C-alpha positions as CSV (number, residue, x, y, z in Angstrom):
1,M,90.1,126.5,74.8
2,I,92.8,127.7,77.3
3,I,90.0,128.7,79.7
4,I,88.4,125.2,79.4
5,I,91.7,123.4,80.0
6,S,92.4,125.6,83.0
7,V,88.9,124.9,84.5
8,V,89.3,121.1,84.0
9,A,92.8,121.2,85.5
10,T,91.7,123.2,88.5
11,S,88.7,120.8,89.0
12,L,91.0,117.8,88.9
13,A,93.4,119.4,91.3
14,A,90.6,120.1,93.7
15,V,89.4,116.5,93.6
16,V,92.9,115.2,94.2
17,A,93.3,117.6,97.1
18,A,90.0,116.6,98.6
19,N,91.0,113.0,98.5
20,F,94.4,113.5,100.1
21,S,93.2,115.9,102.8
22,T,92.9,114.9,106.5
23,P,90.5,116.5,109.0
24,E,91.0,120.2,109.7
25,K,91.3,119.7,113.5
26,R,94.0,117.3,114.6
27,V,95.6,116.2,117.8
28,E,98.9,118.0,117.6
29,R,100.6,117.6,121.0
30,K,101.8,114.6,122.9
31,I,99.5,113.3,125.6
32,E,101.2,113.1,129.0
33,H,101.3,110.1,131.3
34,R,98.8,111.2,134.0
35,Y,97.3,107.9,135.1
36,S,97.5,104.1,134.5
37,I,95.3,101.7,132.5
38,A,94.2,100.3,135.9
39,D,93.2,103.8,137.1
40,A,89.4,104.5,137.1
41,Q,90.2,107.9,135.6
42,F,91.5,106.2,132.4
43,Q,88.2,104.4,131.8
44,R,86.2,107.5,132.8
45,E,88.0,109.6,130.1
46,M,87.8,106.8,127.5
47,S,84.0,106.9,128.0
48,V,83.2,110.6,128.3
49,L,86.0,112.3,126.4
50,L,85.9,110.0,123.3
51,G,82.2,109.1,123.2
52,P,81.3,105.4,123.4
53,S,80.4,104.4,127.0
54,I,82.1,101.4,128.5
55,V,79.4,98.8,129.2
56,Q,79.6,95.9,131.6
57,G,78.4,92.3,131.2
58,N,79.9,91.1,127.9
59,T,81.6,87.9,126.7
60,V,84.3,88.0,123.9
61,V,85.6,84.9,122.3
62,A,88.8,85.0,120.2
63,L,88.8,83.1,116.9
64,Q,92.1,82.4,115.2
65,N,92.4,82.1,111.4
66,G,89.8,81.1,108.9
67,V,89.5,77.6,110.2
68,E,87.8,78.9,113.3
69,I,86.5,82.3,112.1
70,F,84.4,81.5,109.0
71,P,82.5,78.5,110.6
72,A,81.6,80.6,113.6
73,M,80.4,83.5,111.4
74,L,78.5,81.3,109.0
75,A,76.8,79.4,111.9
76,A,75.7,82.7,113.3
77,V,74.3,83.8,109.9
78,H,72.4,80.5,109.5
79,G,71.0,80.9,113.0
80,A,69.6,84.4,112.4
81,R,65.9,84.7,113.2
82,H,65.1,88.4,112.7
83,T,67.9,90.6,111.3
84,I,71.5,90.4,109.9
85,T,73.6,93.6,109.4
86,F,77.0,93.1,107.7
87,E,79.6,95.6,106.7
88,T,83.0,94.7,105.3
89,Y,85.8,96.1,103.2
90,I,87.0,93.1,101.2
91,Y,84.5,90.8,99.6
92,W,85.9,88.8,96.7
93,S,84.7,85.9,94.6
94,G,85.8,82.5,95.5
95,E,84.8,79.6,97.8
96,I,84.2,81.6,100.9
97,G,82.5,84.5,99.1
98,E,80.1,82.0,97.6
99,K,79.4,80.5,101.0
100,F,78.5,83.8,102.5
101,S,76.4,84.8,99.5
102,Q,74.4,81.6,99.8
103,A,74.0,81.9,103.6
104,L,72.8,85.5,103.4
105,S,70.5,84.8,100.5
106,E,69.0,81.8,102.3
107,R,68.2,83.8,105.4
108,A,66.7,86.6,103.3
109,R,64.4,84.1,101.5
110,A,63.4,82.8,104.9
111,G,62.1,86.3,105.9
112,V,65.1,87.6,107.8
113,S,65.9,91.3,107.2
114,V,69.4,91.2,105.7
115,H,71.3,94.4,105.2
116,V,74.8,94.4,103.7
117,T,77.3,97.2,103.1
118,I,80.4,96.3,101.0
119,D,83.1,98.8,100.1
120,W,83.1,99.6,96.4
121,V,86.9,99.5,96.1
122,G,87.3,96.5,98.4
123,S,84.8,94.4,96.4
124,M,86.2,95.1,92.9
125,K,87.3,91.4,92.7
126,M,83.8,90.3,93.4
127,D,81.8,88.7,90.6
128,S,78.7,90.8,89.8
129,Q,76.7,87.5,89.8
130,L,77.3,87.1,93.5
131,L,75.8,90.6,94.1
132,E,72.9,89.9,91.8
133,S,72.1,86.6,93.4
134,M,71.9,88.2,96.9
135,E,69.8,91.1,95.7
136,Q,67.4,88.7,93.9
137,A,67.0,86.7,97.2
138,G,66.0,89.9,99.0
139,V,69.2,91.0,100.5
140,Q,69.3,94.8,100.8
141,L,72.8,95.4,99.5
142,H,74.8,98.6,99.0
143,R,78.3,99.2,97.8
144,Y,79.9,102.0,99.7
145,R,80.9,105.1,97.8
146,P,80.9,103.8,94.2
147,L,82.6,106.0,91.6
148,H,80.2,108.9,90.7
149,W,80.9,112.5,89.8
150,Y,79.2,113.8,92.9
151,N,81.4,111.9,95.4
152,M,84.8,112.2,93.6
153,G,86.1,114.2,96.6
154,A,85.5,111.3,98.9
155,M,86.8,108.4,96.8
156,N,89.9,108.0,99.0
157,N,87.6,107.6,102.1
158,R,86.7,103.9,102.3
159,T,84.8,101.9,104.8
160,H,87.4,99.4,106.3
161,R,85.0,98.3,109.1
162,K,84.4,94.6,109.7
163,L,81.0,94.2,111.4
164,L,78.5,91.4,111.5
165,I,75.5,91.6,113.8
166,I,72.9,88.9,114.2
167,D,69.5,89.7,115.7
168,G,71.0,92.7,117.5
169,T,72.5,90.3,120.1
170,V,75.6,88.7,118.6
171,G,78.5,90.7,117.0
172,F,81.7,89.9,115.2
173,T,84.6,92.1,114.4
174,G,88.3,91.8,113.7
175,G,90.6,91.8,110.7
176,V,89.2,89.2,108.4
177,G,87.8,90.0,104.9
178,I,85.6,87.7,102.8
179,A,88.2,86.1,100.6
180,D,89.8,82.7,100.2
181,Q,93.3,83.9,101.4
182,W,91.8,84.0,104.9
183,Q,90.8,80.4,104.9
184,G,92.8,77.6,106.6
185,K,95.2,77.8,109.5
186,G,97.2,80.8,108.5
187,N,100.4,78.8,108.3
188,D,101.4,79.0,104.7
189,P,102.0,81.9,102.2
190,E,98.6,81.4,100.5
191,H,96.6,81.6,103.7
192,W,96.9,84.7,105.9
193,R,97.3,84.8,109.7
194,D,94.4,86.8,111.3
195,S,92.1,87.0,114.3
196,H,88.4,87.8,114.6
197,F,86.1,88.0,117.7
198,R,82.6,86.9,118.6
199,I,80.8,89.1,121.1
200,E,77.7,88.8,123.2
201,G,76.3,91.3,125.7
202,P,75.1,94.9,125.8
203,V,78.1,96.2,123.8
204,V,76.6,94.6,120.7
205,S,74.1,97.5,120.6
206,Q,77.2,99.7,119.9
207,F,78.0,97.4,116.9
208,Q,74.5,97.9,115.6
209,S,74.8,101.7,116.0
210,A,78.1,101.5,114.1
211,F,76.5,99.7,111.2
212,N,73.7,102.3,111.2
213,D,76.3,105.0,110.8
214,N,77.1,104.1,107.2
215,W,73.7,102.6,106.3
216,I,72.2,106.0,107.0
217,K,74.8,107.7,104.8
218,Q,74.0,105.4,101.9
219,T,70.2,105.1,102.2
220,G,68.9,107.8,104.5
221,D,67.1,105.0,106.4
222,I,67.6,104.2,110.0
223,L,67.4,100.6,111.2
224,N,65.7,100.7,114.6
225,G,63.1,98.9,116.8
226,D,63.6,95.9,119.0
227,R,64.5,93.6,116.1
228,Y,67.7,95.7,115.7
229,F,68.1,97.0,119.2
230,P,66.6,94.5,121.6
231,S,67.1,94.7,125.4
232,I,70.3,92.7,126.0
233,P,71.0,91.2,129.4
234,A,74.4,90.7,130.8
235,H,76.2,87.8,129.1
236,G,79.5,87.7,131.0
237,A,81.7,89.9,133.1
238,M,83.8,91.8,130.6
239,A,83.7,95.6,130.2
240,A,83.9,96.8,126.6
241,Q,83.2,99.7,124.2
242,L,83.2,100.0,120.4
243,F,85.0,103.0,118.8
244,I,84.1,104.1,115.3
245,A,85.9,106.7,113.2
246,S,85.1,108.4,109.9
247,P,86.5,111.4,108.1
248,A,82.9,112.6,108.0
249,G,82.9,112.9,111.8
250,G,84.9,111.7,114.7
251,S,88.0,110.7,112.7
252,E,90.4,111.9,115.4
253,S,88.8,109.8,118.1
254,M,90.5,106.7,116.9
255,A,93.9,108.3,116.9
256,L,93.2,109.9,120.2
257,M,92.1,106.5,121.7
258,Y,95.4,104.9,120.7
259,L,97.4,107.8,122.0
260,M,95.6,107.9,125.3
261,A,96.0,104.1,125.8
262,I,99.8,104.3,125.0
263,A,100.2,107.3,127.3
264,A,98.6,105.3,130.1
265,A,100.9,102.3,129.8
266,D,103.0,101.4,132.9
267,H,104.5,98.1,132.1
268,S,103.9,96.6,128.7
269,I,102.6,97.4,125.2
270,D,102.2,94.5,122.7
271,L,101.1,95.6,119.2
272,A,100.4,93.3,116.3
273,A,99.9,95.5,113.3
274,S,99.5,94.3,109.7
275,Y,100.3,97.9,108.4
276,F,102.5,100.0,110.7
277,V,103.1,103.5,109.4
278,P,102.6,105.8,112.4
279,D,102.8,109.6,112.2
280,Q,105.3,111.5,114.4
281,L,102.8,111.9,117.2
282,A,102.3,108.1,117.5
283,L,106.0,107.5,117.3
284,D,106.6,110.1,120.0
285,A,104.0,108.4,122.2
286,L,105.7,105.0,121.8
287,L,109.2,106.5,122.5
288,A,107.8,108.3,125.6
289,A,106.4,105.1,126.9
290,R,109.7,103.4,126.4
291,K,111.5,106.2,128.2
292,R,109.5,105.6,131.3
293,G,110.4,101.9,131.2
294,V,107.5,100.3,129.3
295,R,108.4,97.1,127.5
296,I,107.2,97.4,123.9
297,R,106.9,94.5,121.5
298,I,105.7,95.1,117.9
299,L,104.8,92.2,115.6
300,L,104.7,93.1,111.9
301,P,104.5,91.2,108.6
302,G,107.8,90.0,107.1
303,E,108.6,89.3,103.5
304,H,105.0,88.0,103.0
305,I,103.1,91.2,102.8
306,D,100.6,92.4,100.2
307,S,102.1,95.9,99.9
308,D,105.8,96.4,99.4
309,V,105.3,100.2,99.5
310,V,103.9,99.9,103.1
311,R,106.8,97.7,104.1
312,L,109.4,100.2,102.8
313,R,107.7,103.2,104.4
314,S,107.2,101.3,107.7
315,R,110.8,100.2,108.0
316,A,112.1,103.8,107.4
317,L,110.5,104.6,110.8
318,W,112.0,101.9,112.9
319,G,115.4,103.4,113.7
320,D,114.5,105.6,116.7
321,L,112.2,102.8,118.0
322,L,114.9,100.1,117.8
323,R,117.6,102.5,119.3
324,A,115.2,103.1,122.2
325,G,114.9,99.4,122.9
326,V,111.5,98.7,121.2
327,E,111.4,95.1,120.2
328,I,110.3,94.6,116.6
329,H,109.6,91.1,115.1
330,E,108.7,90.1,111.5
331,Y,106.2,87.3,111.1
332,V,107.7,84.6,108.8
333,P,105.2,81.9,107.7
334,T,102.6,84.1,105.8
335,M,101.0,87.6,105.7
336,M,100.3,88.6,109.3
337,H,97.0,90.5,109.1
338,T,96.1,90.6,112.8
339,K,95.4,94.0,114.4
340,M,95.7,93.8,118.2
341,L,96.9,96.1,121.0
342,V,97.4,94.7,124.5
343,I,98.5,97.2,127.3
344,D,99.6,96.2,130.8
345,Q,97.7,92.9,130.4
346,L,94.5,94.8,131.2
347,L,93.3,96.4,128.0
348,V,92.9,94.7,124.6
349,S,91.9,96.7,121.5
350,V,91.0,94.7,118.3
351,G,89.1,95.4,115.1
352,S,89.7,96.8,111.7
353,T,92.1,99.6,112.6
354,N,95.7,99.6,111.4
355,F,98.4,101.5,113.1
356,D,98.7,104.1,110.3
357,E,97.3,107.5,109.3
358,R,94.9,106.0,106.7
359,S,93.1,104.1,109.5
360,F,93.3,106.9,112.0
361,R,92.1,109.7,109.6
362,L,90.9,108.6,106.2
363,N,89.1,105.3,106.5
364,D,85.9,104.4,108.3
365,E,87.1,102.1,111.1
366,A,85.8,100.2,114.1
367,S,87.8,99.0,117.1
368,L,86.6,97.1,120.2
369,N,88.2,97.8,123.5
370,I,87.9,95.0,126.1
371,Y,88.8,95.8,129.8
372,D,89.4,92.4,131.3
373,A,92.6,91.0,132.8
374,A,91.9,87.4,132.1
375,F,91.1,88.1,128.4
376,A,94.2,90.3,128.2
377,R,96.4,87.5,129.5
378,D,94.9,85.1,127.0
379,M,95.6,87.5,124.2
380,T,99.2,88.0,125.4
381,E,99.6,84.2,125.1
382,V,98.3,84.4,121.5
383,F,100.7,87.3,120.8
384,E,103.6,85.3,122.2
385,R,102.7,82.2,120.2
386,D,102.9,84.4,117.1
387,L,106.3,85.7,118.2
388,R,107.7,82.2,118.1
389,D,107.0,82.2,114.4
390,A,108.7,85.6,113.9
391,R,112.2,86.9,113.4
392,P,113.6,89.6,115.7
393,Y,114.7,92.7,113.8
394,T,117.6,94.5,115.4
395,Y,119.0,98.1,115.2
396,E,122.1,96.7,113.6
397,M,120.0,95.1,110.8
398,W,118.3,98.5,110.3
399,V,121.6,100.4,110.0
400,D,123.0,97.8,107.5
401,R,119.9,97.8,105.3
402,P,120.8,98.2,101.6
403,L,120.9,101.4,99.7
404,T,118.1,100.3,97.4
405,E,115.9,99.9,100.4
406,R,116.8,103.4,101.7
407,L,116.0,104.9,98.3
408,G,112.6,103.2,98.3
409,E,111.9,104.6,101.7
410,W,112.8,108.1,100.5
411,I,110.5,107.8,97.5
412,T,107.5,106.6,99.5
413,R,107.8,109.4,102.1
414,P,105.4,111.9,100.4
415,I,102.6,109.3,100.4
416,A,103.0,108.1,104.0
417,S,99.6,109.5,105.1
418,Q,97.9,107.5,102.3
419,L,99.3,104.1,103.1
């Protein structure tokens, strides 16, 4: 009996360790400021060092809050003629979940090839009837990493990507999940503030490749041919690339992309982050940028946040940043779920990635980099409009925070890499 208990305990410990582990090889040293965002060397290294090529000829349209986002996504789904590929983390029952289910089902019945990947954990609030109705309509649907004995060691590794691709030519990404809390204008506590982006141009092929990444893991099938990867002519003047990261391969590329971008900043870093729990290397990168005179503004959720644990752990890390002159603002009206990085008003990075170790090293993520000064200026204006609805948080406020908060920060420290 003792031997059996010992074996079971050892097995459970191994499963827990596997779920809490990060990749064996990690970036360990600060990246030096060797060039600027505007320098051709920066784009060259972002293409060849990290993998996804920067491609020209794209158009990116920013959509703000559910009132703009969901109609655009649903219109694209309804207009699909050949293929729909859709991957998301949160898909819950409710009004918007029903609308997407009906739209995807209608297209499948019309003969469109519809492929859907929904994270198993992120869809736990989804009525099984919604799933069944889509499958009965012909939607090829898979829930990513459901609980099984053979994948217990990867239960902590979820797909957090938000990707929608229509006919291989139109793509969407950003922070929005399929749930009613994202509906509306994002100006009250029941409706979250978020951004999503509609993309046309050659970079959409990278979106399709990103969807294939997890589709192959689940099914062993590859979606190829001109219905999925058509020849896409230039559709604008923006340069862009889509990064993906996964613990199964390339997980460090997302962290490295952020570190390289911050290290290249000359003038300004504007970061909107719904979950901000950086590791020491990311903190050091921000502090080094501030030391060379870069203005850094960070917009974070305020009291309206869906994870008090994240809020506690995040605030524990603000002291050195505030003392160095980093400007931190807390969004007041509702949960701020936007994920956006704007550097030197030249580079914009958007997508599903949060500024934390979970996104950098545990989740499957996707982030779109856009290299376009006009678009970066527009996103800076969006960022500054949000700042008007935020409260500045000062170093004095951080020093005077209550003892109960400090205790919570200390308690959450061991699980920082999991938040």
